[in-house]
Residue frames as qw, qx, qy, qz and C-alpha x, y, z in Angstrom:
[[0.000, 0.887, 0.462, 0.000, 0.00, 0.00, 0.00],
 [0.363, 0.575, -0.042, 0.732, 1.33, 3.43, -0.89],
 [0.437, -0.456, -0.477, 0.611, 2.40, 5.43, 2.15],
 [0.056, 0.192, 0.140, 0.970, 0.45, 8.62, 1.42],
 [0.303, 0.133, 0.415, -0.847, -2.56, 10.58, 2.66],
 [0.617, 0.174, -0.271, -0.718, -4.84, 9.51, -0.17],
 [0.561, 0.050, -0.822, -0.090, -4.26, 5.79, 0.24],
 [0.068, -0.085, -0.768, 0.631, -4.93, 6.14, 3.96],
 [0.446, 0.158, 0.147, -0.869, -8.19, 7.95, 3.25],
 [0.665, 0.133, -0.543, -0.495, -9.31, 5.20, 0.86],
 [0.441, 0.033, -0.875, 0.198, -8.35, 2.47, 3.31],
 [0.059, -0.133, -0.695, 0.704, -9.90, 3.98, 6.45],
 [0.370, 0.330, 0.281, -0.822, -13.05, 5.59, 5.06],
 [0.189, 0.070, -0.793, -0.575, -13.95, 3.28, 2.19],
 [0.037, -0.381, -0.911, 0.154, -16.91, 1.97, 4.18],
 [0.135, 0.635, 0.376, -0.661, -18.55, 5.41, 3.85],
 [0.006, -0.227, 0.540, 0.810, -18.14, 5.77, 0.09],
 [0.203, -0.214, -0.760, -0.580, -21.30, 6.07, -1.95],
 [0.057, -0.466, -0.760, 0.450, -23.61, 6.79, 0.96],
 [0.161, -0.180, -0.247, -0.939, -26.69, 8.82, 0.12],
 [0.474, -0.499, -0.642, -0.337, -30.28, 9.25, 1.22],
 [0.531, -0.649, -0.478, 0.261, -31.83, 10.25, 4.53],
 [0.127, -0.973, -0.046, 0.187, -30.83, 13.86, 3.96],
 [0.470, -0.519, 0.480, 0.528, -27.30, 13.12, 2.70],
 [0.632, 0.737, 0.020, -0.239, -26.86, 14.34, -0.88],
 [0.629, 0.609, -0.430, 0.219, -23.09, 14.08, -1.30],
 [0.815, -0.569, 0.077, 0.075, -20.89, 12.06, 1.05],
 [0.497, -0.588, 0.484, 0.416, -17.19, 11.15, 1.05],
 [0.664, 0.257, 0.556, 0.429, -15.52, 11.45, -2.36],
 [0.283, 0.807, 0.244, 0.459, -15.94, 15.13, -3.20],
 [0.257, 0.464, -0.299, 0.793, -14.52, 18.41, -1.87],
 [0.252, -0.141, 0.525, -0.800, -17.23, 18.61, 0.77],
 [0.029, 0.344, 0.937, -0.054, -20.35, 16.82, 1.93],
 [0.312, -0.172, -0.184, -0.916, -23.86, 18.07, 1.21],
 [0.137, -0.345, -0.914, 0.166, -26.88, 17.30, 3.38],
 [0.283, -0.448, -0.242, -0.813, -30.33, 18.72, 3.97],
 [0.020, -0.135, -0.781, 0.610, -32.38, 19.13, 7.13],
 [0.062, -0.628, -0.751, -0.196, -36.17, 19.00, 7.40],
 [0.016, -0.610, -0.102, -0.786, -37.86, 22.39, 7.73],
 [0.632, -0.686, -0.136, -0.334, -39.07, 21.53, 11.24],
 [0.873, -0.307, -0.112, 0.362, -35.57, 20.64, 12.50],
 [0.018, 0.951, -0.307, 0.044, -32.44, 22.54, 13.51],
 [0.786, 0.334, -0.432, 0.289, -28.82, 21.40, 13.25],
 [0.629, -0.752, 0.194, 0.037, -26.76, 20.68, 16.38],
 [0.699, 0.558, -0.339, 0.292, -23.00, 20.86, 15.80],
 [0.602, -0.751, 0.270, 0.002, -20.23, 19.93, 18.23],
 [0.644, 0.571, -0.470, 0.193, -16.56, 19.04, 18.08],
 [0.719, -0.626, 0.294, -0.067, -14.42, 16.96, 20.41],
 [0.510, 0.637, -0.573, 0.076, -10.86, 15.66, 20.29],
 [0.900, -0.412, 0.130, 0.065, -8.76, 12.86, 21.75],
 [0.329, 0.796, -0.489, 0.137, -5.01, 13.32, 21.97],
 [0.881, -0.033, -0.411, 0.233, -2.62, 10.51, 22.83],
 [0.489, 0.023, -0.494, 0.718, -1.02, 11.00, 26.29],
 [0.198, -0.170, 0.191, -0.946, -3.63, 13.66, 27.16],
 [0.720, -0.067, 0.030, -0.690, -6.89, 11.69, 26.79],
 [0.989, -0.028, 0.050, -0.135, -5.66, 8.12, 26.42],
 [0.201, -0.640, 0.729, 0.137, -2.62, 5.88, 26.58],
 [0.605, 0.268, -0.692, -0.290, -1.78, 2.81, 24.53],
 [0.207, 0.105, -0.909, 0.346, -1.54, 0.94, 27.83],
 [0.269, 0.220, 0.646, -0.680, -5.13, 1.76, 28.84],
 [0.623, 0.495, 0.157, -0.585, -7.10, 1.69, 25.57],
 [0.621, 0.157, 0.692, 0.332, -7.38, -0.82, 22.75],
 [0.117, -0.084, 0.421, 0.896, -7.22, 0.79, 19.31],
 [0.164, -0.475, -0.723, -0.474, -10.87, 0.08, 18.52],
 [0.327, -0.688, -0.557, 0.331, -11.90, 1.49, 21.91],
 [0.237, -0.340, 0.038, 0.909, -10.18, 4.79, 21.10],
 [0.094, -0.139, -0.543, -0.823, -12.33, 5.28, 18.00],
 [0.331, -0.549, -0.750, -0.161, -15.49, 4.10, 19.69],
 [0.357, -0.611, -0.443, 0.550, -15.04, 6.34, 22.72],
 [0.151, -0.163, 0.190, 0.956, -14.19, 9.36, 20.56],
 [0.222, -0.325, -0.613, -0.685, -17.52, 9.01, 18.80],
 [0.414, -0.594, -0.683, 0.097, -19.47, 8.40, 22.01],
 [0.308, -0.424, -0.268, 0.809, -18.06, 11.59, 23.56],
 [0.072, 0.040, -0.318, -0.945, -19.39, 13.58, 20.61],
 [0.362, -0.390, -0.734, -0.422, -22.71, 11.76, 20.41],
 [0.371, -0.497, -0.640, 0.453, -23.16, 12.46, 24.12],
 [0.068, -0.258, -0.056, 0.962, -23.03, 16.21, 23.41],
 [0.310, -0.164, -0.559, -0.751, -25.85, 15.79, 20.89],
 [0.450, -0.431, -0.782, 0.002, -27.83, 13.76, 23.44],
 [0.285, -0.382, -0.465, 0.746, -27.38, 16.53, 26.03],
 [0.168, 0.139, -0.135, -0.967, -29.27, 18.89, 23.72],
 [0.616, 0.298, 0.551, -0.477, -32.10, 16.40, 23.31],
 [0.500, 0.600, -0.350, -0.518, -31.06, 15.72, 19.73],
 [0.947, 0.136, 0.292, 0.020, -30.37, 12.81, 17.39],
 [0.300, -0.577, 0.552, 0.523, -26.84, 12.32, 15.96],
 [0.759, 0.592, 0.145, -0.231, -26.68, 12.15, 12.17],
 [0.747, 0.593, -0.135, 0.270, -23.31, 12.81, 10.52],
 [0.625, -0.686, 0.182, 0.325, -19.64, 12.99, 11.52],
 [0.568, 0.756, -0.256, 0.200, -16.42, 14.37, 10.06],
 [0.858, -0.442, 0.070, 0.251, -13.15, 12.88, 11.28],
 [0.322, 0.846, -0.391, 0.167, -9.69, 14.46, 11.32],
 [0.920, -0.326, 0.068, 0.209, -6.73, 12.24, 12.12],
 [0.193, 0.865, -0.455, 0.086, -3.13, 13.42, 12.51],
 [0.993, -0.083, -0.048, 0.066, -0.95, 10.30, 12.35],
 [0.200, -0.808, 0.547, 0.088, 2.59, 10.17, 13.75],
 [0.497, 0.457, -0.723, -0.145, 5.13, 7.68, 12.44],
 [0.156, -0.237, 0.884, -0.371, 4.79, 5.53, 15.58],
 [0.648, 0.257, 0.526, -0.487, 1.25, 4.56, 14.59],
 [0.224, -0.049, 0.840, 0.491, 0.94, 2.07, 11.75],
 [0.417, -0.006, -0.386, -0.823, -1.79, 2.28, 9.11],
 [0.500, -0.228, -0.827, -0.120, -3.18, -1.00, 10.45],
 [0.236, -0.321, -0.650, 0.648, -3.49, 0.44, 13.96],
 [0.199, 0.198, 0.019, -0.960, -5.25, 3.52, 12.63],
 [0.460, -0.096, -0.672, -0.572, -7.58, 1.27, 10.65],
 [0.391, -0.324, -0.830, 0.231, -8.53, -0.41, 13.93],
 [0.004, 0.287, 0.350, -0.892, -9.38, 3.00, 15.38],
 [0.399, 0.096, -0.344, -0.845, -11.74, 3.48, 12.44],
 [0.410, -0.202, -0.879, -0.133, -13.20, 0.04, 13.17],
 [0.177, -0.384, -0.677, 0.602, -14.25, 1.42, 16.56],
 [0.189, 0.255, -0.017, -0.948, -15.69, 4.54, 14.95],
 [0.448, -0.005, -0.624, -0.640, -17.78, 2.53, 12.51],
 [0.320, -0.280, -0.886, 0.184, -18.96, 0.29, 15.33],
 [0.008, 0.414, 0.450, -0.791, -20.30, 3.39, 17.10],
 [0.280, 0.175, -0.361, -0.872, -21.79, 4.59, 13.80],
 [0.408, -0.171, -0.833, -0.333, -23.78, 1.38, 13.45],
 [0.263, -0.365, -0.782, 0.432, -24.94, 1.50, 17.07],
 [0.006, -0.559, -0.359, 0.747, -26.10, 5.13, 17.01],
 [0.475, 0.709, 0.515, 0.077, -27.14, 5.57, 13.38],
 [0.070, -0.860, 0.194, 0.467, -24.33, 7.97, 12.44],
 [0.825, 0.453, 0.191, 0.279, -22.58, 8.26, 9.08],
 [0.454, -0.514, 0.239, 0.687, -19.05, 9.53, 8.43],
 [0.518, 0.790, 0.328, 0.026, -19.27, 12.09, 5.62],
 [0.465, 0.783, -0.159, 0.382, -15.78, 13.62, 5.49],
 [0.663, -0.707, 0.072, 0.234, -12.78, 14.92, 7.37],
 [0.331, 0.844, -0.417, 0.069, -9.03, 15.23, 6.92],
 [0.949, -0.202, 0.030, 0.241, -5.94, 13.04, 7.20],
 [0.238, 0.881, -0.341, 0.227, -2.54, 14.57, 7.94],
 [0.749, 0.072, -0.505, 0.424, 0.77, 13.63, 9.54],
 [0.461, -0.869, 0.029, -0.176, 1.78, 14.57, 13.08],
 [0.341, 0.668, -0.583, 0.312, 5.28, 14.95, 14.55],
 [0.097, -0.354, 0.782, -0.503, 4.62, 13.26, 17.88],
 [0.330, 0.144, 0.843, -0.399, 1.40, 11.85, 19.35],
 [0.039, 0.397, 0.812, 0.426, -1.77, 10.70, 17.60],
 [0.199, 0.219, 0.229, -0.927, -4.37, 13.47, 17.28],
 [0.010, 0.404, 0.865, 0.299, -8.04, 12.69, 16.60],
 [0.196, 0.242, 0.251, -0.917, -10.91, 15.12, 16.21],
 [0.091, 0.432, 0.860, 0.255, -14.57, 14.61, 15.32],
 [0.272, 0.066, 0.035, -0.959, -17.15, 17.15, 14.29],
 [0.090, 0.333, 0.937, -0.052, -20.60, 15.70, 14.97],
 [0.297, -0.055, -0.207, -0.931, -23.79, 16.97, 13.38],
 [0.040, 0.337, 0.920, -0.194, -27.21, 16.16, 14.77],
 [0.212, -0.372, -0.375, -0.822, -30.74, 17.49, 14.62],
 [0.035, -0.341, -0.755, 0.559, -33.48, 18.49, 17.02],
 [0.091, 0.757, 0.627, 0.162, -36.99, 19.85, 16.66],
 [0.230, 0.546, 0.051, 0.804, -36.93, 23.58, 15.90],
 [0.270, -0.629, 0.153, -0.713, -36.74, 25.68, 19.05],
 [0.871, -0.407, -0.105, -0.253, -36.65, 22.58, 21.30],
 [0.637, 0.328, -0.547, 0.433, -32.94, 22.12, 22.08],
 [0.677, -0.689, -0.242, 0.085, -32.28, 21.64, 25.78],
 [0.326, 0.731, -0.270, 0.535, -29.84, 24.16, 27.27],
 [0.535, -0.099, -0.583, 0.603, -27.67, 24.56, 30.37],
 [0.033, 0.149, -0.169, 0.974, -29.24, 27.95, 31.04],
 [0.484, -0.367, -0.445, -0.657, -32.81, 26.82, 31.76],
 [0.463, -0.281, -0.762, 0.355, -32.61, 25.75, 35.43],
 [0.263, -0.622, -0.079, -0.733, -34.93, 27.60, 37.83],
 [0.157, -0.244, 0.708, -0.644, -35.35, 27.78, 41.62],
 [0.738, 0.030, 0.346, -0.579, -37.67, 25.00, 42.75],
 [0.761, 0.374, -0.480, -0.224, -36.36, 22.55, 40.14],
 [0.867, -0.359, 0.345, 0.026, -35.20, 19.10, 41.19],
 [0.163, 0.691, -0.664, -0.233, -31.77, 17.91, 40.01],
 [0.954, 0.039, 0.264, -0.138, -31.45, 14.49, 38.39],
 [0.035, 0.594, -0.740, -0.314, -28.84, 12.29, 36.76],
 [0.912, 0.193, -0.191, -0.306, -29.26, 9.28, 34.49],
 [0.826, 0.252, -0.466, 0.191, -27.41, 6.01, 35.05],
 [0.744, -0.595, -0.077, 0.294, -24.53, 5.83, 37.50],
 [0.261, 0.901, -0.267, 0.220, -21.41, 7.96, 37.94],
 [0.434, -0.720, 0.537, -0.070, -17.86, 7.25, 39.00],
 [0.939, 0.037, 0.341, 0.036, -17.47, 3.97, 37.13],
 [0.685, 0.678, -0.087, 0.250, -15.28, 5.29, 34.31],
 [0.036, -0.827, 0.460, -0.322, -12.84, 6.85, 36.78],
 [0.761, -0.390, 0.497, -0.146, -12.69, 3.61, 38.77],
 [0.919, 0.321, 0.192, 0.123, -11.91, 1.70, 35.59],
 [0.435, 0.804, -0.258, 0.314, -9.15, 4.14, 34.68],
 [0.402, -0.722, 0.502, -0.255, -7.66, 3.82, 38.15],
 [0.906, -0.107, 0.409, -0.020, -7.54, 0.05, 37.72],
 [0.799, 0.551, 0.062, 0.232, -5.89, 0.32, 34.28],
 [0.152, 0.866, -0.354, 0.318, -3.30, 2.83, 35.47],
 [0.635, -0.560, 0.508, -0.157, -2.38, 0.56, 38.38],
 [0.933, 0.155, 0.303, 0.120, -1.84, -2.31, 35.93],
 [0.550, 0.769, -0.119, 0.303, 0.36, -0.05, 33.81],
 [0.190, -0.832, 0.436, -0.286, 2.42, 1.05, 36.82],
 [0.780, -0.349, 0.512, -0.084, 2.93, -2.59, 37.80],
 [0.003, -0.484, 0.754, 0.444, 4.29, -3.34, 34.33],
 [0.253, 0.210, 0.940, 0.095, 1.30, -5.49, 33.32],
 [0.294, 0.200, -0.129, -0.926, -0.75, -3.25, 30.98],
 [0.661, 0.019, -0.366, -0.655, -4.32, -4.42, 30.36],
 [0.572, -0.067, -0.812, 0.094, -3.90, -7.28, 32.85],
 [0.316, -0.302, 0.408, -0.802, -6.21, -7.21, 35.85],
 [0.243, 0.130, 0.908, -0.315, -8.55, -9.36, 37.89],
 [0.113, -0.290, -0.724, -0.615, -11.51, -10.23, 35.60],
 [0.170, -0.598, -0.711, 0.329, -13.81, -9.51, 38.54],
 [0.057, -0.636, -0.133, 0.758, -13.34, -5.78, 37.82],
 [0.322, 0.189, 0.661, 0.651, -14.00, -6.08, 34.07],
 [0.071, 0.812, 0.567, 0.120, -17.29, -4.06, 34.24],
 [0.241, -0.850, -0.021, 0.467, -15.31, -1.07, 35.51],
 [0.371, -0.271, 0.550, 0.697, -12.86, -1.33, 32.64],
 [0.238, 0.494, 0.723, 0.419, -15.76, -1.46, 30.19],
 [0.056, -0.905, -0.380, 0.183, -17.23, 1.71, 31.69],
 [0.255, -0.719, 0.254, 0.594, -13.95, 3.49, 30.96],
 [0.264, -0.208, 0.708, 0.621, -13.16, 2.02, 27.56],
 [0.054, -0.307, -0.783, -0.539, -16.68, 1.57, 26.17],
 [0.164, 0.304, 0.487, -0.802, -19.04, 4.18, 27.64],
 [0.184, 0.543, 0.774, 0.269, -22.57, 4.66, 26.29],
 [0.059, -0.073, -0.068, -0.993, -24.14, 7.89, 25.04],
 [0.175, 0.390, 0.784, -0.450, -27.61, 8.49, 26.46],
 [0.120, -0.051, -0.478, -0.869, -29.42, 9.37, 23.23],
 [0.344, -0.468, -0.772, -0.256, -32.65, 7.60, 24.23],
 [0.340, -0.580, -0.520, 0.527, -32.70, 9.37, 27.59],
 [0.122, -0.253, 0.098, 0.955, -32.03, 12.70, 25.90],
 [0.217, -0.235, -0.622, -0.715, -34.95, 12.21, 23.54],
 [0.383, -0.561, -0.731, 0.059, -37.23, 11.26, 26.42],
 [0.286, -0.515, -0.304, 0.748, -36.22, 14.43, 28.26],
 [0.029, -0.068, 0.337, 0.939, -36.66, 16.56, 25.16],
 [0.334, -0.340, -0.666, -0.574, -40.24, 15.32, 24.80],
 [0.388, -0.494, -0.706, 0.327, -41.13, 15.49, 28.51],
 [0.108, -0.854, -0.195, -0.470, -42.74, 18.49, 30.19],
 [0.551, -0.834, 0.019, -0.035, -41.14, 20.60, 32.88],
 [0.843, -0.013, 0.008, 0.538, -37.53, 19.97, 31.83],
 [0.123, -0.958, 0.078, 0.249, -35.13, 22.79, 32.65],
 [0.114, 0.789, -0.577, -0.179, -31.40, 22.53, 32.04],
 [0.990, 0.037, 0.133, 0.039, -29.44, 19.57, 30.68],
 [0.081, 0.801, -0.590, -0.062, -25.74, 18.71, 30.42],
 [0.944, 0.091, -0.318, 0.010, -23.68, 15.58, 29.84],
 [0.647, -0.702, 0.292, 0.060, -21.22, 14.21, 32.38],
 [0.800, 0.505, -0.183, 0.265, -17.94, 14.30, 30.49],
 [0.322, 0.578, -0.446, 0.603, -15.59, 16.31, 32.74],
 [0.243, -0.091, -0.777, 0.574, -17.13, 15.24, 36.06],
 [0.194, -0.696, -0.683, -0.106, -20.51, 15.68, 37.73],
 [0.306, -0.687, -0.251, 0.609, -19.34, 18.64, 39.85],
 [0.199, -0.223, 0.365, 0.882, -18.02, 20.47, 36.79],
 [0.051, -0.385, -0.724, -0.571, -21.23, 19.90, 34.83],
 [0.263, -0.746, -0.589, 0.167, -23.35, 21.12, 37.75],
 [0.283, -0.551, -0.016, 0.785, -21.22, 24.26, 37.95],
 [0.109, 0.065, 0.560, 0.819, -21.82, 24.87, 34.23],
 [0.185, -0.623, -0.703, -0.288, -25.57, 24.69, 34.84],
 [0.351, -0.711, -0.395, 0.464, -25.34, 26.91, 37.92],
 [0.248, -0.407, 0.169, 0.862, -23.36, 29.58, 36.10],
 [0.022, 0.198, 0.649, 0.734, -25.40, 29.46, 32.89],
 [0.295, -0.625, -0.675, -0.261, -28.70, 29.60, 34.81],
 [0.038, -0.512, 0.257, -0.818, -27.63, 31.93, 37.62],
 [0.782, -0.466, -0.144, -0.388, -28.75, 29.59, 40.42],
 [0.221, -0.528, 0.769, -0.285, -27.40, 27.68, 43.41],
 [0.805, 0.051, -0.528, -0.265, -27.39, 23.88, 43.30],
 [0.451, -0.465, 0.660, -0.382, -27.53, 21.51, 46.27],
 [0.756, 0.141, -0.598, -0.226, -26.91, 17.79, 45.80],
 [0.771, -0.497, 0.281, -0.283, -27.21, 15.07, 48.42],
 [0.001, -0.564, 0.824, 0.046, -24.10, 12.92, 48.94],
 [0.442, -0.028, 0.874, -0.198, -26.14, 9.82, 49.76],
 [0.672, 0.545, 0.345, -0.363, -28.29, 10.21, 46.65],
 [0.228, 0.658, -0.585, -0.415, -25.42, 10.05, 44.15],
 [0.961, 0.132, 0.114, -0.214, -26.01, 6.90, 42.07],
 [0.095, 0.649, -0.750, -0.081, -22.92, 4.70, 42.10],
 [0.852, 0.070, -0.484, -0.188, -22.67, 1.05, 41.18],
 [0.819, -0.552, 0.143, -0.062, -21.90, -1.30, 44.04],
 [0.894, 0.136, 0.024, 0.426, -18.78, -2.49, 42.23],
 [0.278, 0.734, -0.131, 0.606, -17.43, 1.08, 42.18],
 [0.502, -0.742, 0.223, -0.383, -17.84, 1.38, 45.94],
 [0.958, -0.244, 0.120, 0.094, -16.29, -2.04, 46.45],
 [0.752, 0.388, -0.050, 0.530, -13.26, -1.24, 44.31],
 [0.005, 0.808, -0.174, 0.563, -12.80, 2.14, 46.02],
 [0.721, -0.623, 0.214, -0.214, -12.76, 0.42, 49.40],
 [0.963, 0.024, 0.059, 0.261, -10.27, -2.15, 48.12],
 [0.619, 0.406, -0.044, 0.671, -7.78, 0.52, 46.96],
 [0.402, -0.488, -0.374, 0.679, -8.43, 2.96, 49.81],
 [0.066, 0.104, 0.241, 0.963, -10.07, 5.72, 47.80],
 [0.301, 0.395, 0.501, -0.709, -13.34, 7.67, 48.09],
 [0.321, 0.393, 0.784, 0.358, -15.88, 6.61, 45.46],
 [0.103, 0.881, 0.387, -0.253, -17.68, 9.95, 45.89],
 [0.163, -0.680, 0.340, 0.629, -14.60, 11.75, 44.55],
 [0.253, 0.013, 0.809, 0.531, -14.77, 9.61, 41.41],
 [0.178, 0.672, 0.719, 0.027, -18.48, 10.34, 41.08],
 [0.008, -0.915, -0.188, 0.357, -17.97, 14.10, 41.39],
 [0.018, -0.839, 0.369, 0.399, -14.67, 14.66, 39.63],
 [0.622, -0.138, 0.711, 0.297, -13.84, 11.53, 37.63],
 [0.392, 0.568, -0.247, -0.680, -15.75, 12.31, 34.44],
 [0.266, 0.291, -0.806, -0.443, -16.25, 10.34, 31.24],
 [0.363, 0.194, 0.853, -0.322, -19.42, 8.67, 32.49],
 [0.139, -0.035, -0.574, -0.806, -21.39, 10.30, 29.61],
 [0.045, -0.572, -0.802, 0.165, -24.61, 10.26, 31.60],
 [0.004, -0.607, -0.280, -0.743, -27.01, 13.22, 31.56],
 [0.264, -0.403, -0.575, 0.662, -27.50, 15.62, 34.46],
 [0.043, -0.416, -0.353, -0.837, -30.27, 18.16, 34.48],
 [0.147, 0.131, 0.548, -0.813, -33.22, 19.76, 36.19],
 [0.210, -0.430, -0.761, -0.439, -36.98, 19.32, 36.15],
 [0.391, -0.504, 0.032, -0.770, -39.80, 21.25, 37.79],
 [0.128, -0.235, 0.832, -0.486, -40.15, 19.92, 41.33],
 [0.671, 0.137, 0.381, -0.621, -43.81, 19.08, 40.87],
 [0.837, 0.417, -0.187, -0.301, -43.01, 16.92, 37.84],
 [0.003, -0.611, 0.790, -0.048, -39.94, 15.12, 39.16],
 [0.537, -0.072, 0.810, -0.225, -41.71, 11.92, 40.20],
 [0.755, 0.543, 0.203, -0.307, -43.65, 11.80, 36.93],
 [0.427, 0.738, -0.511, -0.114, -40.36, 11.98, 35.05],
 [0.246, -0.422, 0.860, -0.148, -38.91, 9.22, 37.22],
 [0.706, 0.208, 0.612, -0.288, -41.88, 7.02, 36.35],
 [0.662, 0.694, -0.120, -0.259, -41.41, 7.75, 32.62],
 [0.180, 0.649, -0.739, -0.009, -37.81, 6.58, 32.82],
 [0.469, -0.181, 0.826, -0.256, -38.81, 3.46, 34.76],
 [0.778, 0.416, 0.337, -0.328, -41.35, 2.51, 32.09],
 [0.618, 0.717, -0.309, -0.094, -38.61, 2.73, 29.45],
 [0.952, -0.144, -0.070, 0.261, -36.21, 0.66, 31.55],
 [0.443, 0.621, -0.210, 0.611, -33.82, 3.62, 31.92],
 [0.577, -0.376, -0.466, 0.556, -31.93, 4.45, 35.12],
 [0.014, -0.711, -0.119, -0.693, -32.81, 7.79, 36.70],
 [0.530, -0.401, -0.546, 0.510, -32.00, 9.34, 40.09],
 [0.119, -0.918, -0.118, -0.361, -33.11, 12.53, 41.82],
 [0.723, -0.018, -0.343, 0.599, -30.04, 13.91, 43.57],
 [0.295, -0.260, -0.272, 0.879, -30.79, 17.46, 44.70],
 [0.118, 0.846, 0.512, -0.095, -32.50, 20.78, 44.17],
 [0.351, 0.424, 0.132, 0.824, -32.12, 24.26, 42.68],
 [0.256, -0.768, -0.433, 0.398, -32.37, 27.35, 44.86],
 [0.236, 0.933, 0.061, 0.265, -32.17, 31.07, 44.17],
 [0.572, -0.729, 0.195, 0.321, -28.77, 32.59, 44.81],
 [0.167, 0.784, -0.519, -0.296, -25.41, 33.29, 43.26],
 [0.857, 0.305, -0.394, -0.132, -24.03, 30.46, 41.10],
 [0.192, -0.535, 0.778, -0.269, -22.64, 27.83, 43.45],
 [0.810, -0.021, -0.536, -0.236, -22.74, 24.06, 43.90],
 [0.351, -0.513, 0.624, -0.473, -22.90, 22.39, 47.31],
 [0.594, -0.017, -0.802, -0.063, -22.71, 18.78, 48.45],
 [0.553, -0.505, 0.233, -0.621, -24.89, 18.04, 51.48],
 [0.219, 0.189, -0.931, 0.222, -24.04, 15.31, 53.97],
 [0.467, -0.442, -0.749, -0.159, -26.63, 13.21, 55.86],
 [0.379, -0.457, -0.532, 0.604, -26.04, 15.29, 59.00],
 [0.104, 0.922, 0.365, -0.078, -27.18, 18.42, 57.18],
 [0.311, -0.691, 0.274, 0.592, -23.75, 19.97, 56.76],
 [0.708, 0.669, 0.209, 0.085, -22.67, 21.07, 53.30],
 [0.465, -0.500, 0.337, 0.648, -19.48, 21.94, 51.45],
 [0.445, 0.773, -0.118, -0.436, -18.90, 23.94, 48.30],
 [0.892, 0.138, 0.360, 0.237, -17.76, 21.73, 45.44],
 [0.304, -0.454, 0.455, 0.703, -14.72, 22.46, 43.32],
 [0.610, 0.649, 0.120, -0.440, -15.75, 23.64, 39.87],
 [0.119, 0.613, -0.689, -0.368, -12.68, 22.34, 38.03],
 [0.954, 0.177, 0.118, -0.210, -13.32, 19.40, 35.75],
 [0.879, 0.023, 0.240, 0.412, -10.74, 17.46, 33.77],
 [0.068, -0.877, 0.222, 0.421, -7.77, 19.76, 33.11],
 [0.857, 0.477, 0.130, 0.148, -6.59, 19.22, 29.53],
 [0.352, 0.817, -0.309, 0.336, -3.51, 21.40, 30.15],
 [0.698, -0.647, 0.299, -0.076, -2.34, 19.59, 33.28]]
């Protein structure tokens, strides 16, 4: 195979060639893609990147998992607006240390996510990089006109909720980093495998986002990518409200608590600051909170009420069972650390 940009493009994106229909007029193979959106819909656009040594290590992620997780992180942003993911454009900057075969496996993970979430790759760019592998995805979705869910819509009296569980991805990363430090990358007790899956293969909550977009009384919404505390701060600052969450109401899997106890760490810290759970956190009118919980239960989706919104300057507090509270740190994952 020729060692050039164009042969790489043909090898890695050939599965997207010739796609058309469902709003896509021109896909991969021309200077740009062309698509149309129904008159009653609006486009949601987001972009997210994964950089080797910053967001992942070879010793903690399989090649296919890198591509899959990159797509899930973008699809999660679409879900947090109540939208449906449609199209994606991928930019890859390949250093010499990464072989074409390894990069092809990354695309395998991307296409796996595409099949799972109904997304199509419609373009992008392929270039060389001097050091680490750089990946970036621009994701395009759609939502009913004027119905996108925003961070700025929380109001005093709202209840705070989160879907699924939090802290599991951080626990899985802790386990993988310990294996790396011990010189046995990717080798760990199979008992903890569910934690590893939560880190390497998270799920985007598109179904939950659509349910929230169609429900009544929904206020703000955000996805848990940089940590629950950070996402709550974003809602508090965008909405101009104070948020109080109950420590004992944070939904964490039993295995997360068990692993934290085993390694002498606080599972609540992972839940608040770990990130990459890709669940949804938001607010709903207090009088409609239980109705929303019942809607989720009927759909077999996990849903937890964890706190409340009050009037006041933007702040986020964690309340203990004894009634005491502490102000949470607003810093999420620091990409410049």
